[in-house]
N, C-alpha and C positions, 0 to 999 in steps of 0.2 A: 020308836026306841030312839031316845037321844043319846048321842055319844057320851062316854063316861064323863068327860070333862064338863059338858053341859049339864049332865045329871048333877054333879057335885056342886056347880055354881047355883042350880035351881034349888037344891037341898039346903044349901047355907043361906041363901036369900030369905027362905022360909022360916029360918030360925033368926033372922034379923041381922044377919051379918052380911056386909057387902062384899060381893065377889072381887078377886083380884083381876085387874086388866094390865095388858102389856102396853107400854107406850109407843106409838108409831114412829117410825124410822124418821118420817118428815119432821115431826115434832121435836125429836131429840136434835136434829140438825137445826132448826130454827131457834131452839132454845139455848144452843151452844153459843156463848157469848163471843169466844174466839172466831167462829165461823162468821157471825154477823160483822164483826170488825174487818175481817177479810174481805167480805162483799162489799162492804161501804168503800173500803180503800180502793178496791178494783174500779167501781163506778166512777169514784173520784178521780181514778187515773186516766180513764179511757173515755167513758161517755160524756163527761163535762167538756174535755178539750175539743172532742169532736163538734159538740154542739156550738161551742164558742168559735170553732174555726168556720164552721157552715153560717153562722150569723154574722161573723165579723169580718172575716177574710175573703170568704167564697162569694162570689156573685150569683151563684145557681140559685139561692133562696132569694127572691125578690118580691116586688108587689105582685097583686094578682094581674092588675093592667100591664100590657107589655111595655117595657121600657128599654130601648135599644141600647142603653149603656150598661144594662145589668146582665152580661152575658160572660160566661166562662169562668174557670177556677185554675188556679196555678199549682193545685195538689195532685198533678198527676205524674206517672212514671217517667222516669229520664228518657227511657226509649221512646217516649210518644213526644218528645220535645220537638218543636219546629223552630228553627232561628227566626228570630225577629229583627229586621234591619240588618245594618251592616255589621262585621264582626267588631268593629271599634267603637260601637255603641257604648255610651255611658249609662250608669245606672239611672240617674235622673231623667235623661232622655227616654230611656228605655220605658220607665213607669208612666211618664207623660204620655208615651204613645199607647198606652192600654196593654202593655205586655208584662211579662214576668222576669224578674232578675235575681240571680244568685251569683256569687263570687265564683262559684266552682263551674257552673253551667252557662253563665252569661245571659244574655237576653233571649227569651223564647215565648211563643204566644201561648195564651190560656188554651184551655181545652173546654168547650169549643172556642175557636179565636174570636176575638172582638173585632177583628179586621174582616168583615164578611158584608154583604149586600142583603137588604131585607125588604120585605114588601110592606110599605107603610100602611096600605088599606087592606090588610090581609083578613080582617074580621068581616069586611061587608062585600068583598069582592075576590075573585080568582086573583092569579098571579097578574101582576100589572106589568105594563110595557115598560115602565120606567122605574127601576129598583134603586134604592138609595144606600149609601154605605153607613154602616154603624158608626163609624169614626170619620171625620171629615178629613183627618190629616193620616197620612200612611206612615209605617214605621220609617221610611226613607225621608221623611220631614217634608215631603211635598204632598199637595192636595189630592185627595182622591178624586176620581172622576164622580160628578155629582149624580149623574143618573146612568144607569146600565140596563141593559135588556139581555133576557136569558130565555132561551127556549130548547126543546128537544125535539128533533125531527127523525122519525123512522126512514131509514133508506131503503131497508129491504126486510125481508123475513129475520135476517140474522146480522143486520148492521144498522148503526144509529148514530146520530151526530148531535153533540152537545155544543151549542153556541152561546158565546158572550159577545156583546157588540156594544159600541158607544152610539147611541141614537141621535147624538147631536152632529155626527159626521155625515157627509153627504153618502158615503157609500156603505150601505147596509148589504148583509149576506143575502144571497138569492137562495130561497128554500127550494129544496127538492119536494117533489109531491110526495105529500104524506100518505101513509098506507094505513094508519091507525094502530094504536097500542094493543088492540084486541088479537091481530092476526100475526104477531110476532113471536118469536121463540124467547123473546126478553119481555121483562116488564119494567116500565120506568115509573119513577115518581119525582116530583118536585115539592119539598117540604118547606113550610112557611111557619112563622114571618121571616125568621132567618133562612135565607135560600140555601138548601143544600139539594144536590141531584143524586139519584141512586138508580142503578140498573141492577135487575135481578134475572136469573134464568126461569123462565117460565115452569119448565118440567118439574124443578126440585126447589125453586126459591133460593138456590145459592147466590151470593153476592158477586156481582161482576164488577162493579166500580160505585164507589161513593165518594163524595166531596166534603164530608163533614170533618175530617180529621185535621184539616189545616185551614189556613186562610185563602180568601179570594180578594186579592189587592189589585186594583186598577187605577192607574194614574196616566198622566201625559208620558207616553212612550214607554210604559212599563205594566207588566202584568205577571202576578205570582199567583198560582193555582195549584192545589194538592189533590192527588188521586189515589185512593187506596183500592187495589184490585182483588182485595178478598184473599190473599195468599201470600205467602213469603217466597215463593218459587217464582222468580222472574227471570226472563231472558231477553235479549235484543239489544237495540240502540247500537247495532252493528257490532257488538261483542256477543260473548255466550252467556254464562251465568251471572246475573247482576247481584251483586253484594252489598250491604250497607256501606256507605261512603262512595260508593261509585258516582262520577260526576263527569258530563261531557257537554261539549257545546255542538249543537247542530247548525253548522255554518259550511256553506260552499267555499272550500279552499283547497290548497294543493295537497293536503295531508289528512283531510277529514275521512274519517271511518264510521262516523255516527249516522244511524238510520233511524227516522222518528217512528219507530214501531216498538211497542213493549209487549212481549207475550207473557202470559200467566198461566200456571198450571195448579189446578185445585186438587190436591192429593186425596182429598175425602170423596169428592164426586169422580175424580179421574177424568176431568174434562179440562180443555184448553180455552182461553179467550184472550183478547188483547186489546189494546188501543192504539190508535194511529194519530200523532200529533201533527196538526197543520202548523208548518213552519217556514212560511215566506221569508221571515226575518229571522236573525240570530235567536236561538232558544238555548238556555242552559237547563239540564235535566239532572237532577239529584235523587239519588235513593237513602233515604233516611234509615235509622237503626230499626225502626218499625216497619220498614218496607214500604213507607209512604213515597210516592213519586211526586217530587215538587218540580213544578215548570217555571221558570222566569224567563220571560219573552220581552222583547223589545217591541211592546204592544203598539199597533198602528190604529186600526178602525175596529178589527174584530178577531176573534180567536175561536177555534173549535178543536174539539177532539173527535175521532169517530171510534165508536165501540164495536168490536168485532167479536161475535159469540161463539165461533167454534162449531160443535164442541171437539170435534178431533183436530190434531194438528193439520191434517190434509185439508180438512175444511177451512181451517183458519189461513192456510196458504192460499185457497182459491179466493177467499173473502178479500185477503190482501192484494192480490192481483186486481180483483175487480175495483177495489177501493183505489188503487193507484193508477187505475186504467192502463195496466201494462198491456200493450199489444204488440209484444215482440214478433217482429216478422220472422218467417223462416230463416233460420240460420243456414248460410251456404256452407256445403260439406266441408270446405277448407277451414271454415272457423275452428272445427274439432281438433285440426292438425297442429303442426309446429310453427311458430311464428319468430322471426329474427328482425331485430330493428338497431340500427346505430343510435344510441341515446346521447352521444357527445354532441351536443348542439354547439359547441364552441369549435368543432373541428371544421376545416374547409370543406364545402360540400363536394368538390371535385376528388378530395381524398376519400370521402364516404363512397362516391360512385365507384372509383377505382377499386376499393375493396370489395363492393358488391360484384363487380365484373370478374375479379379474380376469384372470388367464392364461386361463381356460376360457370367458371372455366376449369376449376380444379376437381380432384378426387372427391372433394367434399360432397358434392351433389350425388355422387353414386355411394359414398360410404355413410352419409348422414341425412336421412331423409328430413325435408322440411316442406313448408308449404307456402309461406307468405314471407315477403321482405319490404321494409318501408323505406329503403335507401337511408333516410335519415329523418329524425325528428325534426319537427319545425321546418320541414321541406317547403311549405307553403304558409302564406299569411293571407289573411282577408284582402281582397282587392289585387292580389298578384297577378301580373299578366303572365301566364305560364309560357308564353312565347320567349320570356326572358330567361327561362331555364337553360342550363347547359345543354348542349346536344347530347352529352354523354349520359344525362338522366333519361332522355327518351330511349337511347341505346340499352341501357341497363334494364328499362322497363320492357322493351321488345325481346330480350334475351330472356327474361323471366318469363314471359308468355310462352315463348317457344319451347321452354323446357317444362311446361305445365305448372309454373308458379303462379302465385297471385300478388299482386302488388296492392299495398295498403298505403294510401297517401296520407301523410300527417299534415293537418291544417291548423295552424294557430289562429284562435278565435278571437284576435283583436286586429285592428285596423292601424298600420302604420300612419303616423302624422306626417305624410309627405305632402307638402305644399303643391307639388307637381302631379300628384295622383289624381286621376278623373274620379276614383272610387271615393277618395277622401271628400273631394269638392262636391259629390253629388250627394254624399251621406250627410255633409253638413247642411247642403241646400234643401235637402227634404226633412230636415229636423230629425234625423236618426241618430244622433249622437248625445251621449251623457254630457251634462253640461257642468261648468265649473260653479262652485256654490254661491259665488257672489256676482260672477260675470255671466253674459249671455254668449259666451264662448265655449266651445267643448273642452272638457277637461282633458288635459294632457298628462299621461302617466308613462312609465318607463318600465320596459323589460331588458335586462341587459344593458346595452348601450343605445336602444332603439326607443325613441319618444313614439307613444302609441295613443290613439283615441278608442273608445268604447262604444260600440252599437248598443243602443237600448233594444234589446230583443222583447222585452216585456211591455214596455209602455209606449213604443211607437206606432204610428199610423200602420196598420198591417198591409194597407194596400202599396203604401210607399216602400215599406219594407221588402216586400216580395218583389217589386219593380227592381230594386237596387241589387238585391241578392241574385235575381235571374242574370242580372247584366255582369256582376263581378264575383259570383261564387266560381271558383276554378273547378269546373265540371266536364272538361273535354281533356283529361290527363290519361285516359284509359285506365283509370284506377278501378280495381274491383271492389274497394271499399275506402272509408276514410276514417281516420282517428282523429277526434276533435280534441285539440289540446288548449290548456289555458283557459277553458271555459268557466273559471271561477272568477272571472275578472282580475286576472293577474296584474299586479302592480308593485314594482320594486322601488318606486321612487321614495324619498325620504319625506320627513313631515309627519303631522299628525293625522292619524287615521280615524280615530274616534273623538267626536267632540265632547266637551265636558258638560253639555247641556242635558244629557241622558241620566236620568236618576239612579240608574244602577249599571254600572259596567264592572265586571269582575275581571281578575287578572287573567282567566282562563280565555275571556272574550278578547281582552287586549292581544294575547299571543295568537289567538286563533286568526286575528285580522291584520297580521303583519304585513301580508304579501297579497292583500286585495284592495281594490280602490277605496278611498276614503268613504266613510258611512254617509257624509253629507253632500256629496256630488249629486247632482239632480237629474231625474229623469228627463226624456225629450219632450215630454207631453207640457200642455198649457200650465198644468198645476205645479210642475216643477217639484214632485215629491222626492224626497231623499231615496236615492237609490237602494239603501239598506232595507227597506220595508219590502222590497221584492227580490233581493240578491240571491235568495236560494232558489228561485225559479228561473234564473237567467240561462242556466245550461240546458233545461228542458225546453224552455221556450227557443233557443237557438236551434237545437236538434229537430224542433217540429218543423221550422223555416227551411232547414237544411234538406230535410225529408221531402218538402214539397217542392224544392227547386231541383234535386238530384233524382227524385223520384221515390216513391214510397217503399220501394223494394231495395233501396240502396242499403248496403251494410254500414253501420257506423258504430265505432268504438269510442268511448269517451274517457275521460280522466276525472270527470266529476261523477260523484255517487249520489247526489240529491235529485230527485225527481227526474232523473235522465231517462230511465226505462230502456236502456241499451246496456250491452256489456261494459264493464268498467275495468279499465287498467290503471292500478294505483302505482303512485311514484313516492319517492323520498322513503324508501325502505332499506334501513340499514342491513348491511350483509354480515349477520351475525347468528349464531345458534339460537339465541333468546329470541331474535325477531323470527326465524323459522318457525319455532314453537309458537310464538304469538299469531303468526300467520294463519297455521293450521286452526287454531282456536277462533280467530277472526273470520276466516273463510266459513267455518261451520256457522258462527253467529249471523253472518251476512245472509247465509243462505236461508236461515229461518226468519229473517227480517225483510225478505222480499228481493233480496239482491242475488239472483240466482248465478250470475256470470261475473265474478270478481276475482282478481288475482293480481299478484305483483310480478314484477320481472324475476326470473329465475336466479337465484343467488343475491338478490337484493340490487341495491343501487350504490352500494359502497365501492370504494376504490381498491380495498383490500379484502382479500377472501382466501380460503383454502380450498384445496381440491377436493377434501372430504366433504367439506360443508356443501360445495357446489353439486357434488354426487347426490347427496341426500335430498338436496333441494329439488334437483331434477326428478328424483323418484317421487317426491311428494307432489310436485307440479304434473306430473305425467297423468294423475287422476283428478286433478283439480278443474274447476270449471274453465280455465283459460290457460294454455300452455306457451308462454312467451319469455323470449330471452333478450338481453342486450348483446349486440355483436361482439362486444369485448368479453363476453362469457359464453359465446357459442362454443361448441364442441372442439373446434380447432383450436382453442386456447388451453387445452388440457393435454395430459400424457395420453399416449396410445391405450394404455389400459383404461384411463377415465374415458376416453372417446368410446371404448366398447360397452362401458357401462351406460353411458348416457345415450347411445344408440339402442340399447336394450330398454331404455326407460320410454323413448319415444316409439319403438316398435310395441310395448305393451299397450300404449295408448291407442295406436293404430289398430291393435289386435281387437281392442274393445269398442272400436268405432260404433258398430251397429247397436251394442248395448247402451253406449253413452248417449247415442242418438236417439234411442227407444226412450231413455229416462227423459231427455230434454223435451222431446216432442209431446210427451204427456203432462209437460208443465209441472214436473216434479223437481225440487232442487237435487243437484247432483251429489253435492259432498255435504252431509248432514250428520249431526251428533246422533248416538245412538238411541237416545229417547224418542227420535223421530218414528222408530219402529217399535220401541220398546219403552212405553211411558214409565213403567215401574222402575227403570234405571235412572231416573232423575236424582233420586238421593244420591247415586255415586258419580254424578255428572263430574264434579271437580277431580274425581280421580280417572276420568276417561277422556280427557280432551287430547291425549295423544292418539286416539284411534277414531275412525269415522266410518260411516256407512258411505259406499258409493251406489247411489240408487238403492233399491230394496233389497238386491240380492249378493252384494259384496260387501265384505269387512276388510277394511285397509288400516294398517298399523305402521305408518312410516317410521323410520328411525330418526330421531330427532335431537341425538346427543353423540357428541364424538367419541371415538373409541369404544363403542357399545359391542359387546360379544353376546348379550342375552337382552330379550326384551320380554317384558310381562303383558299379556294381552287377556282380556276378558271375553269370554265368548257367552253370549246371553241365550243361545241355543246351539244345536248342533251345527258345527261348520266343518268344511274340509279345506284343507290347504291346496290352491287352486293347480299348482304344479304337480304334486307327488301324491296328493289324494289323502293325506293323513286326516283321521277323523279327531276333532276336538270336541271334548265333552261340554254339555249344556250346562251354563250358571257355574262356571270356575274360571279360575285364572290359570294361564298356562304360561311357563317361563320357556320361551323358546330361542335356540341359539341363532344368531344372525352373523353374516359376513358382509363385507362391503357391497357384494352383488345383491344382496336381499332387500326387498322391498315388500314385506309379508302381506299377501293377499289371499282371501278366503271366501268360498261361495258357501251360499247358505242352503241348508237342508230343505228340500221341498221346492227348489227353484231351479229353472233352465235358463243358462246364459249363452248367447250366440258369441262365438269366438272366430276370428278369421287369422290364417296364417299370413306372415309378413315377410316372407323371403323374397329378396330383391325388389321391395317396395321403396319407391322414392318419393311418395306423397300420398296423403290419405285420400285424395280423390280417387285413386285407383282401387281402393278398397272396395268399391262397388262391384268391381268385377271379380271379387275373390269369392269362392264358395264359402259356405258356412258350416261351422263344426259346432254342434250342440254339446255343451257340458251339463249333464243331468245330475243333480245332487238330489238324491232320494231322500225322501222324508222319512219319519218314524213308521216302523212297521206297525200296521194295525189290521188285525184279523188276517195275516198273511199278505198284506198289500202294502207297499211303500209307492207314494206317488210324488210328482213333480209337476210344475207348471211354469210357463214363461211365453215371453212374446218378442217379436221382432216388429218395430214401427219404422217403415221405410220413410214414411212422410206423414203428413197430418191424415191422410186418407186412407193408405195401404198398410195393412199389418197383418201378421200372421201369429196365430195363438198355438202353442204346443202343450200337449198333455202327455204324460209318461206314467205308466202303472206298472210296477215291478212286483210280479206275485211269485210267491216261494212256497213250496209245500214239500213233504217227504217223498212226493211223486215227481214234481216237475217245477222248474224254475223259469220264468218266462217274462221278457220285456215287451211291453206294448207302448209304441209312441205314434201318435196321431198329430194331426195338425187341422187347423181351421182358418182359412184364409180370405182375406178381403183385399184383394190386389189384382194390378193390371200388369202383365208381363211387359217389360221394356228392355231394350237392347243395352240400355245403359246400367242395368242392374244384374248380377248374378243370383239366381235364386235357388241355386243347387245345394242341397243338405249333404255335404261330403261324408261326414261321419258323426258318430255319437259317443261321447266318453261318460262313463257311468261312475258316479261316486257312491260309496257306502252300500254296494250290492254284496259285499263278502266275497266276490271274485275279482280277479285281478290279473293284469299282464305283469310281465316279469319285471322286478325292480320298483314297481309302484304300487299304489293302493287302488287304482283305477283300472277299468276294463273298456276298451274302444271296440267299437262296431263299425264296420264300413257300410255306407249306405248308398250314396251316389243318387239320390232322388232329386229331380228338378220339379220344383212347386208348380212351374208353368204347365206341367203335364197333369196336375192335380194335386190333391191333398196328399200329405203324408200318412200311411197306413202301415207301419212296420211292426211286425210281430216276430221277435227273436226267442228261440229256444236255447237257455243256457244251463240247461240240466247237466250236459256233459262238463259243465264247468265245476259244478259242485263235487261230482266224481273224481275230476282231476285234483282239485284242491284238497279232497280227503285222502288222496293217496299218500 
């Protein structure tokens, strides 16, 4: 049976009448004249200009056969622009160099850039050893190096090296033994004919590094290369969060904070990775609007970056330690204490000694604990005959030792140009001194009023260098350690420091080079290479020599941050509130850049300061990696009220000695940003630079503004105020009142922290003989049980792990605390667990939110197995 409509149509058809048909919608639209006009106008306005642009203006559509000049387009987003050449470049010069120009944006590279290297025989062979530039002249107007070599070498399962070098030079990189692309946690590719390198994570194919978004320019004494790390979340370079526009110079000088490491976080995969930049010479690093990392280096013969794959930030720190070959010798116990030094180098040495003797003879020794003194900075210079030191110096050293203090000798790492000095004559005869750029005589610089010469720690004959150092290094002064100063090749002499022959010199490079030796003085070797090409390695090379001369176990502190692999004491820090806040941020940034022990003098190096500023600075420094003050800002310089607060800061550091020692022994950075433990907080990082983690178990929020009465603190999980035990709710901001005595510190739920009491303590070295109090912050209650875990690492071999379980029910409340130890009992260490303080149990002592249990168990007698019935407390608290 047909539908009624179809039946009618059929009936009418039989009568010879055509059936009525409805016009389809598409036909109505296509037959509409107005619509056809609109479509034609749209095509004319959009498609035709695009075709014209691609065919006429863009170089991306080219002949089928590869033409090295047919690369790149100017039609990309402004955020992807990469500056081409110098800022002052003209439009005509810009276009002649193969770049793009607009009046608004200036000169910028095409995308992809026409300044790259390519494989001229890519069709018939694999990557050639000699790549050629797409354009023979660089944007700087100088010739590009005609041949370049590039290779990727896997270093380990999670590290790889990307090399470029000039094959026409004598010195080629030494390749590490390759392990193959198949057995690594990353996959790498080199694309051709235009050469781009790419690294991806094997497990999820996420991008780690790619070089295709910017140029590769190599000329005589210049390299420019761009790296995209697959994310907009970057940290490092000695700072914390890297934003577009950030620029720094990696150069060993008196105020350098830059570290050649960039850490990246992929929010999609929740994994970390990074790159380590090889920088023996000055390197400028810039972050662009698109988070492209641009490296501009004073190129010598080769350049490389190392790719570190993570994936956790802890893994990344381990890879960075391996990468930089950091082998920090066990730090002496006194290193974790309080250090004082007279930083006024213009002061008469006798006056400095008298001040130290008065300090050691006064009530200060009993009222203010401290651990080391240096007497005065620049106490010694290379080649000094220590027999010439005043007898008062030896008296001061002897008195320090008698009182249980340590002596840190400050040694200036340059040699006075004294024609009567045997050290000078032997260094010159052995060919160990940096040479004048045009003469065969040693280059003579100046520090203050002293003319000095410079030992070539990098290029000298090593046998001659060790022979000279053994004879003239001041190693019999009864010093417990050495602070190496001016090991950035300090030179205050006038005159030109940077030659005009270098194709690229930025104003930042000029400013960074003001107080170092001229770039063009020559190394001591026969080739006489300019010293600038190895300048950044000078400090680490010098420290290697000092260690071999003084003994590998010698403690060394340095003023240089680059590749020195020793604790760093920074100078030239202003005494301002702004600088205090910057120091907190930089200390965290350096911690995640591989510089674990770095700090500045408490209250800075300025000549004016306020008491409140110094109190707050002491409070921050007490939990920073290194706790050091200039004698002019020692506690005796302040009011009695301030002195009591400064002692409290020192005692807090002493009380946490075992905890700090444990964190450091496990090779974890001490002071880190919150995202070290809570990666999901990276998005909030710019709002959290005023608070830090001290190890994994403590959250620290120093007061960093004057006159503050309240402070806002974010708690990513449950924490407890370490003094009174107040619980802070997870994932919330809390506004807490503060007074001048407060330096807010909180213990993390689920963690156990060892604490020692500091009554009558005069030095941190005696803390080993103090009993241990365990602060147990219970974790969240699950199935009626709250747990916590912690450890004490006495040294690299001996440690104790603690486990706590708090069980509560309607019938019983019980605490179980046990230990597992791997230790040897020694008379120099007290292993008594004196007491336990519990946070978050719901029961408490009077006036606080914690409950304390007397224990008195010596771990030398066996592991701790404590079971404490706390049921009666529930009944007491319910009354």
